[in-house]
Short mmCIF file of the C-alpha atoms (twelve columns), coordinates in Angstrom:
data_MODEL
# 
_entry.id   MODEL 
# 
loop_
_atom_site.group_PDB 
_atom_site.id 
_atom_site.type_symbol 
_atom_site.label_atom_id 
_atom_site.label_alt_id 
_atom_site.label_comp_id 
_atom_site.label_asym_id 
_atom_site.label_seq_id 
_atom_site.Cartn_x 
_atom_site.Cartn_y 
_atom_site.Cartn_z 
_atom_site.pdbx_PDB_model_num 
ATOM 1   C CA . MET A 1   93.762  145.138 13.396 1 
ATOM 2   C CA . THR A 2   92.348  146.757 10.613 1 
ATOM 3   C CA . GLY A 3   88.914  145.363 11.219 1 
ATOM 4   C CA . GLY A 4   88.770  147.403 14.834 1 
ATOM 5   C CA . LEU A 5   90.181  150.576 13.241 1 
ATOM 6   C CA . GLU A 6   87.385  149.863 10.875 1 
ATOM 7   C CA . GLU A 7   84.981  149.607 13.649 1 
ATOM 8   C CA . ALA A 8   85.731  152.688 15.308 1 
ATOM 9   C CA . LEU A 9   85.819  154.783 12.359 1 
ATOM 10  C CA . THR A 10  82.268  153.417 11.357 1 
ATOM 11  C CA . LEU A 11  81.075  154.002 14.858 1 
ATOM 12  C CA . ARG A 12  82.877  157.385 14.863 1 
ATOM 13  C CA . TRP A 13  80.857  158.305 11.469 1 
ATOM 14  C CA . THR A 14  77.690  156.705 12.762 1 
ATOM 15  C CA . VAL A 15  77.691  159.240 15.836 1 
ATOM 16  C CA . MET A 16  78.803  162.066 13.802 1 
ATOM 17  C CA . ALA A 17  75.583  161.747 10.852 1 
ATOM 18  C CA . ARG A 18  73.549  161.241 14.141 1 
ATOM 19  C CA . ARG A 19  74.438  164.406 15.708 1 
ATOM 20  C CA . ALA A 20  74.236  165.923 12.342 1 
ATOM 21  C CA . THR A 21  71.219  165.038 11.443 1 
ATOM 22  C CA . GLY A 22  69.822  166.136 14.986 1 
ATOM 23  C CA . VAL A 23  71.402  169.570 14.328 1 
ATOM 24  C CA . VAL A 24  69.672  169.775 10.963 1 
ATOM 25  C CA . LEU A 25  66.358  168.869 12.774 1 
ATOM 26  C CA . ARG A 26  66.879  171.100 15.465 1 
ATOM 27  C CA . SER A 27  67.638  174.007 13.177 1 
ATOM 28  C CA . VAL A 28  64.743  173.307 11.059 1 
ATOM 29  C CA . GLY A 29  62.226  172.913 14.281 1 
ATOM 30  C CA . SER A 30  63.790  175.842 15.971 1 
ATOM 31  C CA . VAL A 31  63.328  178.384 12.494 1 
ATOM 32  C CA . ALA A 32  59.838  176.858 12.154 1 
ATOM 33  C CA . LEU A 33  58.972  177.684 15.868 1 
ATOM 34  C CA . ILE A 34  60.030  180.950 15.345 1 
ATOM 35  C CA . LEU A 35  57.829  181.406 12.026 1 
ATOM 36  C CA . VAL A 36  55.141  180.334 13.799 1 
ATOM 37  C CA . VAL A 37  55.401  182.438 16.685 1 
ATOM 38  C CA . PHE A 38  55.963  185.374 14.297 1 
ATOM 39  C CA . ALA A 39  52.550  184.634 12.736 1 
ATOM 40  C CA . ILE A 40  50.490  184.415 15.844 1 
ATOM 41  C CA . ILE A 41  51.615  187.190 17.958 1 
ATOM 42  C CA . PRO A 42  49.373  190.057 18.451 1 
ATOM 43  C CA . PHE A 43  51.652  192.677 17.574 1 
ATOM 44  C CA . ASP A 44  48.867  195.326 17.922 1 
ATOM 45  C CA . LEU A 45  49.627  195.057 21.899 1 
ATOM 46  C CA . LEU A 46  53.119  196.528 20.900 1 
ATOM 47  C CA . SER A 47  52.021  199.562 19.494 1 
ATOM 48  C CA . ASP A 48  51.776  201.616 22.574 1 
ATOM 49  C CA . VAL A 49  55.679  200.728 23.476 1 
ATOM 50  C CA . PRO A 50  58.017  203.420 21.845 1 
ATOM 51  C CA . LEU A 51  59.770  201.488 19.002 1 
ATOM 52  C CA . PRO A 52  63.142  202.409 20.220 1 
ATOM 53  C CA . LEU A 53  62.515  201.166 23.469 1 
ATOM 54  C CA . SER A 54  61.120  197.425 22.280 1 
ATOM 55  C CA . LEU A 55  64.096  197.206 19.553 1 
ATOM 56  C CA . THR A 56  66.692  197.806 22.318 1 
ATOM 57  C CA . VAL A 57  64.710  195.227 24.740 1 
ATOM 58  C CA . GLY A 58  64.642  192.763 21.995 1 
ATOM 59  C CA . LEU A 59  68.728  193.327 20.973 1 
ATOM 60  C CA . VAL A 60  69.451  192.841 23.997 1 
ATOM 61  C CA . ALA A 61  67.662  189.847 24.557 1 
ATOM 62  C CA . LEU A 62  69.320  188.501 21.157 1 
ATOM 63  C CA . LEU A 63  72.890  189.356 22.410 1 
ATOM 64  C CA . ALA A 64  71.708  187.113 25.511 1 
ATOM 65  C CA . VAL A 65  70.581  184.326 23.597 1 
ATOM 66  C CA . ALA A 66  73.728  184.426 21.163 1 
ATOM 67  C CA . ALA A 67  76.180  184.636 24.150 1 
ATOM 68  C CA . ILE A 68  74.158  181.319 25.403 1 
ATOM 69  C CA . GLN A 69  74.482  180.038 21.917 1 
ATOM 70  C CA . ILE A 70  78.258  180.835 21.976 1 
ATOM 71  C CA . ARG A 71  78.964  178.979 25.120 1 
ATOM 72  C CA . SER A 72  76.782  176.165 23.920 1 
ATOM 73  C CA . VAL A 73  79.529  175.742 20.787 1 
ATOM 74  C CA . VAL A 74  82.256  175.741 23.240 1 
ATOM 75  C CA . LEU A 75  81.340  173.426 25.234 1 
ATOM 76  C CA . SER A 76  79.531  170.765 22.538 1 
ATOM 77  C CA . PRO A 77  81.688  168.082 21.799 1 
ATOM 78  C CA . TYR A 78  81.290  168.710 18.382 1 
ATOM 79  C CA . PRO A 79  81.462  172.310 18.213 1 
ATOM 80  C CA . ALA A 80  81.321  172.845 14.409 1 
ATOM 81  C CA . ILE A 81  78.292  171.090 14.343 1 
ATOM 82  C CA . ARG A 82  76.819  173.143 16.880 1 
ATOM 83  C CA . ALA A 83  77.783  176.054 15.369 1 
ATOM 84  C CA . VAL A 84  75.757  175.549 12.468 1 
ATOM 85  C CA . GLU A 85  72.378  175.596 15.044 1 
ATOM 86  C CA . ALA A 86  73.346  178.431 16.800 1 
ATOM 87  C CA . LEU A 87  74.044  180.328 13.686 1 
ATOM 88  C CA . THR A 88  70.510  179.425 12.283 1 
ATOM 89  C CA . VAL A 89  68.851  180.139 15.171 1 
ATOM 90  C CA . THR A 90  70.695  183.191 16.519 1 
ATOM 91  C CA . ALA A 91  69.973  184.957 12.492 1 
ATOM 92  C CA . THR A 92  66.678  183.818 12.589 1 
ATOM 93  C CA . LEU A 93  65.593  185.452 15.756 1 
ATOM 94  C CA . PHE A 94  67.800  188.530 14.210 1 
ATOM 95  C CA . LEU A 95  65.470  188.792 11.130 1 
ATOM 96  C CA . PHE A 96  62.158  188.157 13.467 1 
ATOM 97  C CA . LEU A 97  63.226  191.003 15.555 1 
ATOM 98  C CA . PHE A 98  63.397  193.609 12.611 1 
ATOM 99  C CA . ALA A 99  60.467  192.218 10.778 1 
ATOM 100 C CA . SER A 100 58.738  192.396 14.205 1 
ATOM 101 C CA . GLY A 101 59.965  196.149 14.584 1 
ATOM 102 C CA . TYR A 102 59.102  197.013 11.111 1 
ATOM 103 C CA . LEU A 103 55.163  195.191 11.439 1 
ATOM 104 C CA . VAL A 104 54.926  197.598 14.724 1 
ATOM 105 C CA . LEU A 105 56.288  200.767 13.202 1 
ATOM 106 C CA . GLU A 106 53.625  200.232 10.248 1 
ATOM 107 C CA . GLN A 107 50.758  199.829 12.596 1 
ATOM 108 C CA . ALA A 108 51.898  202.889 14.489 1 
ATOM 109 C CA . GLN A 109 52.677  204.976 11.651 1 
ATOM 110 C CA . PRO A 110 50.652  204.253 8.518  1 
ATOM 111 C CA . ASP A 111 52.459  204.316 5.182  1 
ATOM 112 C CA . SER A 112 56.290  204.243 6.792  1 
ATOM 113 C CA . PHE A 113 56.482  201.907 4.320  1 
ATOM 114 C CA . THR A 114 55.476  201.996 0.092  1 
ATOM 115 C CA . GLY A 115 52.455  199.861 -0.364 1 
ATOM 116 C CA . ASP A 116 48.934  199.332 1.036  1 
ATOM 117 C CA . GLY A 117 51.074  198.860 4.414  1 
ATOM 118 C CA . LEU A 118 52.966  195.707 5.385  1 
ATOM 119 C CA . THR A 119 51.544  192.351 5.729  1 
ATOM 120 C CA . ARG A 120 53.942  189.491 8.034  1 
ATOM 121 C CA . VAL A 121 55.056  188.336 5.213  1 
ATOM 122 C CA . ASP A 122 55.958  191.599 3.556  1 
ATOM 123 C CA . ALA A 123 57.980  192.285 6.455  1 
ATOM 124 C CA . LEU A 124 59.449  189.506 6.553  1 
ATOM 125 C CA . TYR A 125 60.328  189.729 2.946  1 
ATOM 126 C CA . PHE A 126 61.800  193.409 3.024  1 
ATOM 127 C CA . THR A 127 63.934  192.397 6.444  1 
ATOM 128 C CA . VAL A 128 65.586  189.322 4.328  1 
ATOM 129 C CA . THR A 129 65.903  191.931 1.236  1 
ATOM 130 C CA . VAL A 130 67.743  194.401 3.452  1 
ATOM 131 C CA . PHE A 131 69.785  191.808 5.477  1 
ATOM 132 C CA . ALA A 132 71.118  189.862 1.847  1 
ATOM 133 C CA . THR A 133 71.051  193.682 0.263  1 
ATOM 134 C CA . VAL A 134 69.257  192.679 -2.446 1 
ATOM 135 C CA . GLY A 135 67.009  195.838 -2.461 1 
ATOM 136 C CA . PHE A 136 64.433  195.032 -5.015 1 
ATOM 137 C CA . GLY A 137 62.714  198.437 -4.685 1 
ATOM 138 C CA . ASP A 138 59.322  196.967 -4.562 1 
ATOM 139 C CA . ILE A 139 58.956  197.915 -0.833 1 
ATOM 140 C CA . VAL A 140 60.839  200.952 0.167  1 
ATOM 141 C CA . ALA A 141 61.025  202.896 3.427  1 
ATOM 142 C CA . THR A 142 59.388  206.041 3.069  1 
ATOM 143 C CA . SER A 143 59.070  208.107 6.772  1 
ATOM 144 C CA . PRO A 144 61.933  209.217 8.462  1 
ATOM 145 C CA . THR A 145 61.672  206.547 11.393 1 
ATOM 146 C CA . ALA A 146 61.455  203.700 9.007  1 
ATOM 147 C CA . ARG A 147 64.762  205.163 6.929  1 
ATOM 148 C CA . MET A 148 66.270  205.165 10.322 1 
ATOM 149 C CA . MET A 149 65.514  202.060 11.370 1 
ATOM 150 C CA . VAL A 150 66.331  200.509 7.895  1 
ATOM 151 C CA . THR A 151 69.803  202.201 8.543  1 
ATOM 152 C CA . VAL A 152 70.096  200.499 11.983 1 
ATOM 153 C CA . GLN A 153 69.335  197.099 10.579 1 
ATOM 154 C CA . MET A 154 71.918  197.550 7.751  1 
ATOM 155 C CA . LEU A 155 74.858  198.654 10.162 1 
ATOM 156 C CA . LEU A 156 73.814  195.659 12.418 1 
ATOM 157 C CA . ASP A 157 73.926  193.311 9.726  1 
ATOM 158 C CA . LEU A 158 77.529  194.526 8.938  1 
ATOM 159 C CA . LEU A 159 78.154  193.634 12.322 1 
ATOM 160 C CA . VAL A 160 76.278  190.581 12.437 1 
ATOM 161 C CA . LEU A 161 78.016  189.383 9.808  1 
ATOM 162 C CA . GLY A 162 81.744  190.547 10.750 1 
ATOM 163 C CA . LEU A 163 81.727  190.459 14.660 1 
ATOM 164 C CA . GLY A 164 78.919  187.576 14.930 1 
ATOM 165 C CA . ILE A 165 80.139  185.047 12.398 1 
ATOM 166 C CA . ARG A 166 84.084  185.470 13.883 1 
ATOM 167 C CA . ALA A 167 82.463  185.122 17.791 1 
ATOM 168 C CA . PHE A 168 81.187  181.530 16.733 1 
ATOM 169 C CA . VAL A 169 84.381  180.893 14.481 1 
ATOM 170 C CA . GLY A 170 86.150  181.621 17.812 1 
ATOM 171 C CA . ALA A 171 83.965  179.472 19.884 1 
ATOM 172 C CA . VAL A 172 84.473  176.652 17.465 1 
ATOM 173 C CA . GLN A 173 88.404  176.785 17.529 1 
ATOM 174 C CA . ARG A 174 87.834  176.992 21.833 1 
ATOM 175 C CA . GLY A 175 85.444  174.088 21.446 1 
ATOM 176 C CA . ARG A 176 87.709  172.127 19.113 1 
ATOM 177 C CA . GLU A 177 90.801  172.990 21.842 1 
ATOM 178 C CA . ARG A 178 88.854  171.668 24.744 1 
ATOM 179 C CA . VAL A 179 87.716  168.411 23.249 1 
ATOM 180 C CA . SER A 180 91.353  167.959 21.866 1 
ATOM 181 C CA . LYS A 181 92.460  168.653 25.976 1 
ATOM 182 C CA . GLU A 182 90.214  166.635 27.071 1 
ATOM 183 C CA . GLY A 183 90.647  163.562 24.789 1 
ATOM 184 C CA . ALA A 184 94.802  164.017 25.633 1 
ATOM 185 C CA . ALA A 185 93.627  163.988 29.256 1 
ATOM 186 C CA . ARG A 186 91.798  160.817 28.857 1 
ATOM 187 C CA . GLN A 187 94.525  159.079 26.892 1 
ATOM 188 C CA . ASP A 188 97.084  160.095 29.741 1 
ATOM 189 C CA . ASP A 189 94.297  158.542 32.701 1 
ATOM 190 C CA . ALA A 190 94.262  155.340 30.665 1 
ATOM 191 C CA . ALA A 191 98.136  154.800 29.786 1 
ATOM 192 C CA . PRO A 192 99.595  152.311 31.891 1 
ATOM 193 C CA . PRO A 193 101.971 153.567 34.548 1 
ATOM 194 C CA . SER A 194 105.645 153.699 33.708 1 
ATOM 195 C CA . PRO A 195 107.959 150.862 35.137 1 
ATOM 196 C CA . ASP A 196 110.118 154.001 35.801 1 
ATOM 197 C CA . GLY A 197 107.925 155.619 38.205 1 
ATOM 198 C CA . PRO A 198 105.361 158.455 37.674 1 
# 
């Protein structure tokens, strides 16, 4: 009996390890893909689009992606593992959105930031320092538009950290409840009929 239990536990751990490896690989791949898109996208084509409009469209798209990710966590057989991947993709897209916005702003209004203009690396670096609330001071928003955009990012950072993480944690809880109920239903279906009747 013990051998069967050990085999079942080994199989379960093997499946979980395989899934965790897949999540790590998909997360790294997703982040790499987002960074490649960030590196090659021609931001100068967006210079004619009003910045508030492009940020609003980007945020709505980000919310749609987050909703899809949250649903995938709830429906996953391993919700906690899936949540790691979903958070990685959603957070990376959030940072990409603001780094892109800072680049477009710098192209439309040069001297919006200190220095000789933002490069893609500078924009990503600045976005991450704002998100992490580090703010080294080597890149500073100098124009009113840039300062307003940084303020919006800081406020949304708080929402992402508070409400966003809470939404993913709630999705994990709902997913675990769903998996538990499905497991209980399978056990009920697999149980032999009672001699006393249904």
